[in-house]
N, C-alpha and C positions, 0 to 999 in steps of 0.2 A: 685077689691079687692086686697089690698096690703098684701102679705104674707111674713113673715120674718122667719129666722132661727137663733137660738142661739146655738153655740157650746161652751160648758163650759170648754173643755179641760180636763186635769187631767193626764199630763205626758204620759206615755206609754199606759195608759187606753184609750187614745185618738184614738187608732186604732179601737175602737168600732164605733166612729163617722166616721172614714174613710170608714168603711163598709156601713154605712148609706148613706153617700154622694156618694159613688161609685154606689150604687143602684139608687140614684137620677139621676146621670149622665147617667146611662144605660137606664133609663126610660124617659130621657129628662125632668125631673122635675126641674123647675127653680124657684128661689126665687127672690123677689123684693128687699130684704134687708138681710144682714147677719151681725151678731155680733160674733166675735171670742174672746175668752179669752185663754191666755196661748197657749197650743198646739192646741187649737181650732182655733186660728187665722191662724196658718199654714195650718190646714185642709181646712179652708174656702178659703184661698188664692189659693190653687191648684184647689179647686172646681170652684172658680170664673174664674180661668184661663182655665178651661176645661181640665185640665191635669189629666185624670183618671189614677189611679195606681201610681201616683208620690208619694203620701204620704205613700202608702203601703210599698214602697221601703225604705223610711226613717225609719219606725218602725221595719221592719223585716230584714233589711240589715245594713244600716248605723248606727243605734243605738247600734250595737254590736261592733263597732270600738272604739278603745281607744281614737282616736281623737275626737269622738263625746261626750262620757261621760266616765270619769275615775278619779281615785284618783290622777293620775298624773296631770290632768287638774286642779284639785282643788288646788294642791300644787303649781303649776307653774303659773296658771292664775286666781286663786281665784274663779273659777267656775267649778263645777263638770261636768256640761254640757257646752261645748264650743260653745256658740251661734254664734261666728264669723265663726266657722267651718260649723255649720248647715245652717245659713242664709247668709253666705258669700262664703266660699270655695266651698260648694256643690251647692248653689243656684244662684250664680251670673251667668251672661251670658256666662262666660268662664269656668263655673264649671261643675262638673260631671252630675248634674241633674238640669239645669237652670229653674228657675221660669219664666213663660211667663208673664213678666210685661205688655207688650203691650195688651195682651188679658184681663188682669185684668183692665187696664185703660179703655179699650173700652167696657167692659161688662156693660150693663145698671144697673146691680145690685148694690145697695148702699152697701158699705162695711165698717164696723167699727171694730176697734181693741181696746180692753180695756187694759190699764196698770194702775199702781198705783204710784203716785208721792211719791218717797222715803222720801222726807222731810215733806210733808204735810199729806200723807196718803189718799189723795183724788183720786177718780177715774178720769182717763183721757180717753176720747173717740177719738182716732185718726181715720182719714178716708183716702180715696184714695189720697187726696192732700198731705198726709204725706209720701207717697211711691213714689220712683222714681227708674229708672233702676239701679239695683245693690246697692240700699240703702234700706235695709229691717230692719232698726233699730227698727221700731215699733214692729216687731215680736220678736226681741231679748228682748225688754223691757217687752212685755206682758208675756213672758215665763220665766222671771228671778225669780226663786224660791228663796225667802230670805235665806241668809246664804249659801245655796247650790250653789247659783250663786251670783256674784256681781251685783249691780244694773247697768242697761244700760242707757247710755246717749242718749237722743233724743232732739234736739233743745235746747241744753245747760241745760236741766233738767235731773235728774236721776230718773229712774223708776224701780219698781219691778213688779212681776206677777200681772196681772189684777184681779186675784181672790181675792186679798185683798180688793180692792175697790168696786167691783161689781161682785160677783161670778156667779150670774145667772141673767143677765140683761134683764129679761122679761119686767119689767116696762119701761125700756129705749126703748125697741122695740116698745111698744105702744106709747110712747111719740114721737117717730120718725114717727108715722103715720100708723103703721101696724094694720090691722084688725084681722089678725090671726098670731099666732107665734108657730113655732115648736121648742121645747126646747130639745136639745140632751144632756142628762146626761151620764156620764161614770161610775156611780155607780147606783145600784138599787134605784128607786125613793123613796122607803120607808126606806132606810138606813139613820139613823141619824148620822150626822158627829159629832165627838168630837174634842176637841181642844188640846189634849195631845201633839201630834207631833208639832203642830203649836207653842205651848208655848215654847217648847225646841228650835225650830229654832229662835223664837223671842228673846230669851236670847242672841243669837249670834249677833244680829244687834241693840239691844236696845240702846247701848251707842252712836252709830253714827246716827241711824235713829229711834228715839223713837216713832214718829208718825206712821211709817210703822210697827214697832214692836207691837204697840197697835192694829192696824188694823188686824195684823196677828192673834193676840189672839182672836179677835172678829170674825174671818172669819167663823168658824164653825157655830156660831149662825146666822150670816148673810146668810150663805148658806142654813141652815135649814129653816129660815124664807122665803127666796126667793123661795125655792122649794114648801113650803106650799102655798105661794101666787100663784105660777104657777098652783098648783093643784086646787085652787079655780077657776081659769080661765078655767080649763078643764071642769068644771061643766056647764059653759056657752057656751062651744064649741069654745072658743076663743084661747085656747092653746091645743096643743098636746104634751105630754111628751113622748119622745122615750128614753128608758133606758134599760140596760141589766138586766136580772133576776139575774145574778151573774157575777162577773168579771173574772171568769176562772183562778183565782190566779194571775192575772196581777195587779201590783201596780205601783205607780208613776214612780219609777226608777228600777223596778224589771224586768230583761230580761229573757224571756223564749220563744223560737220561737213557740213551740207547743201551749202554752197558748195564745200567741198573735194571732196566726192563728184562734184559736177557738173563741176569742172575736171579731175578724174581721168578721167572718162568722155569728156570732150573729147579729152584726150590719147590715150586708147586708140583712139578713132575716127580721129584724125589720124595715128596710126601707119601706117595703110593707105597713106599717101603715100610712106612709105619703101619699102614692098614694091614699089610701082610704079616708084619712082625707080631702085632698084638693078638693075632689069631693063631699063632704057632705055640706049640708046647715047649716048655723049658727042657733043655737036654739033661 
């Protein structure tokens, strides 16, 4: 049986998924396939590398540094979150907290990272072949929130956040051969997303990237439809949705150490649902 995991990301709310994945590492729960979107791609990279606790440090320590995210970054580098600092300065082999690329490469788990083509608005599914030692461009691309960050270039094309193109790629996981899929959300599963914030951000990129702006305006609807689809699969026993009952006040770019810790602990506790699920029979 091929079991997949989808981590939808969500900025700093992604610490919930860190808790879930840390539980999985502690219990030696392995997945055959992983798909990461935005911050979820970084979460799954550390999981795939077997680096328990690495992402926790990014959310609770590094994210509070001005080099990581700040108005200064936005003014000087056109990106509130400096992806080159996150996935370069910190993550490279000579960095403060290197990502173990060799472990990712040698892990039999299939690993996909979703980004959105800035010019076409189409989803792009990168895989391990698109990662090399100290070249983590696909994570930068997948995490580039429109307007808040500049689009990032990978293989001569520019990309924005994967959530524009495929915010909850449960269908993609089945297309890739999964029999069961664990979907990690970072908002309560019954929370309906609205497009107010997205429409404001879209206005800032529409002139240069009209297709991406249009996809951004449609993101809330696509997210809601994708979650509804995942819920349908749960009734067949083919999907398990793991989601917080509330976000403890954590938002995409809102930093509060106590709230982040609470959300992490929720995730760790909720990871127990995966242990039970993978040992049940399909209905």
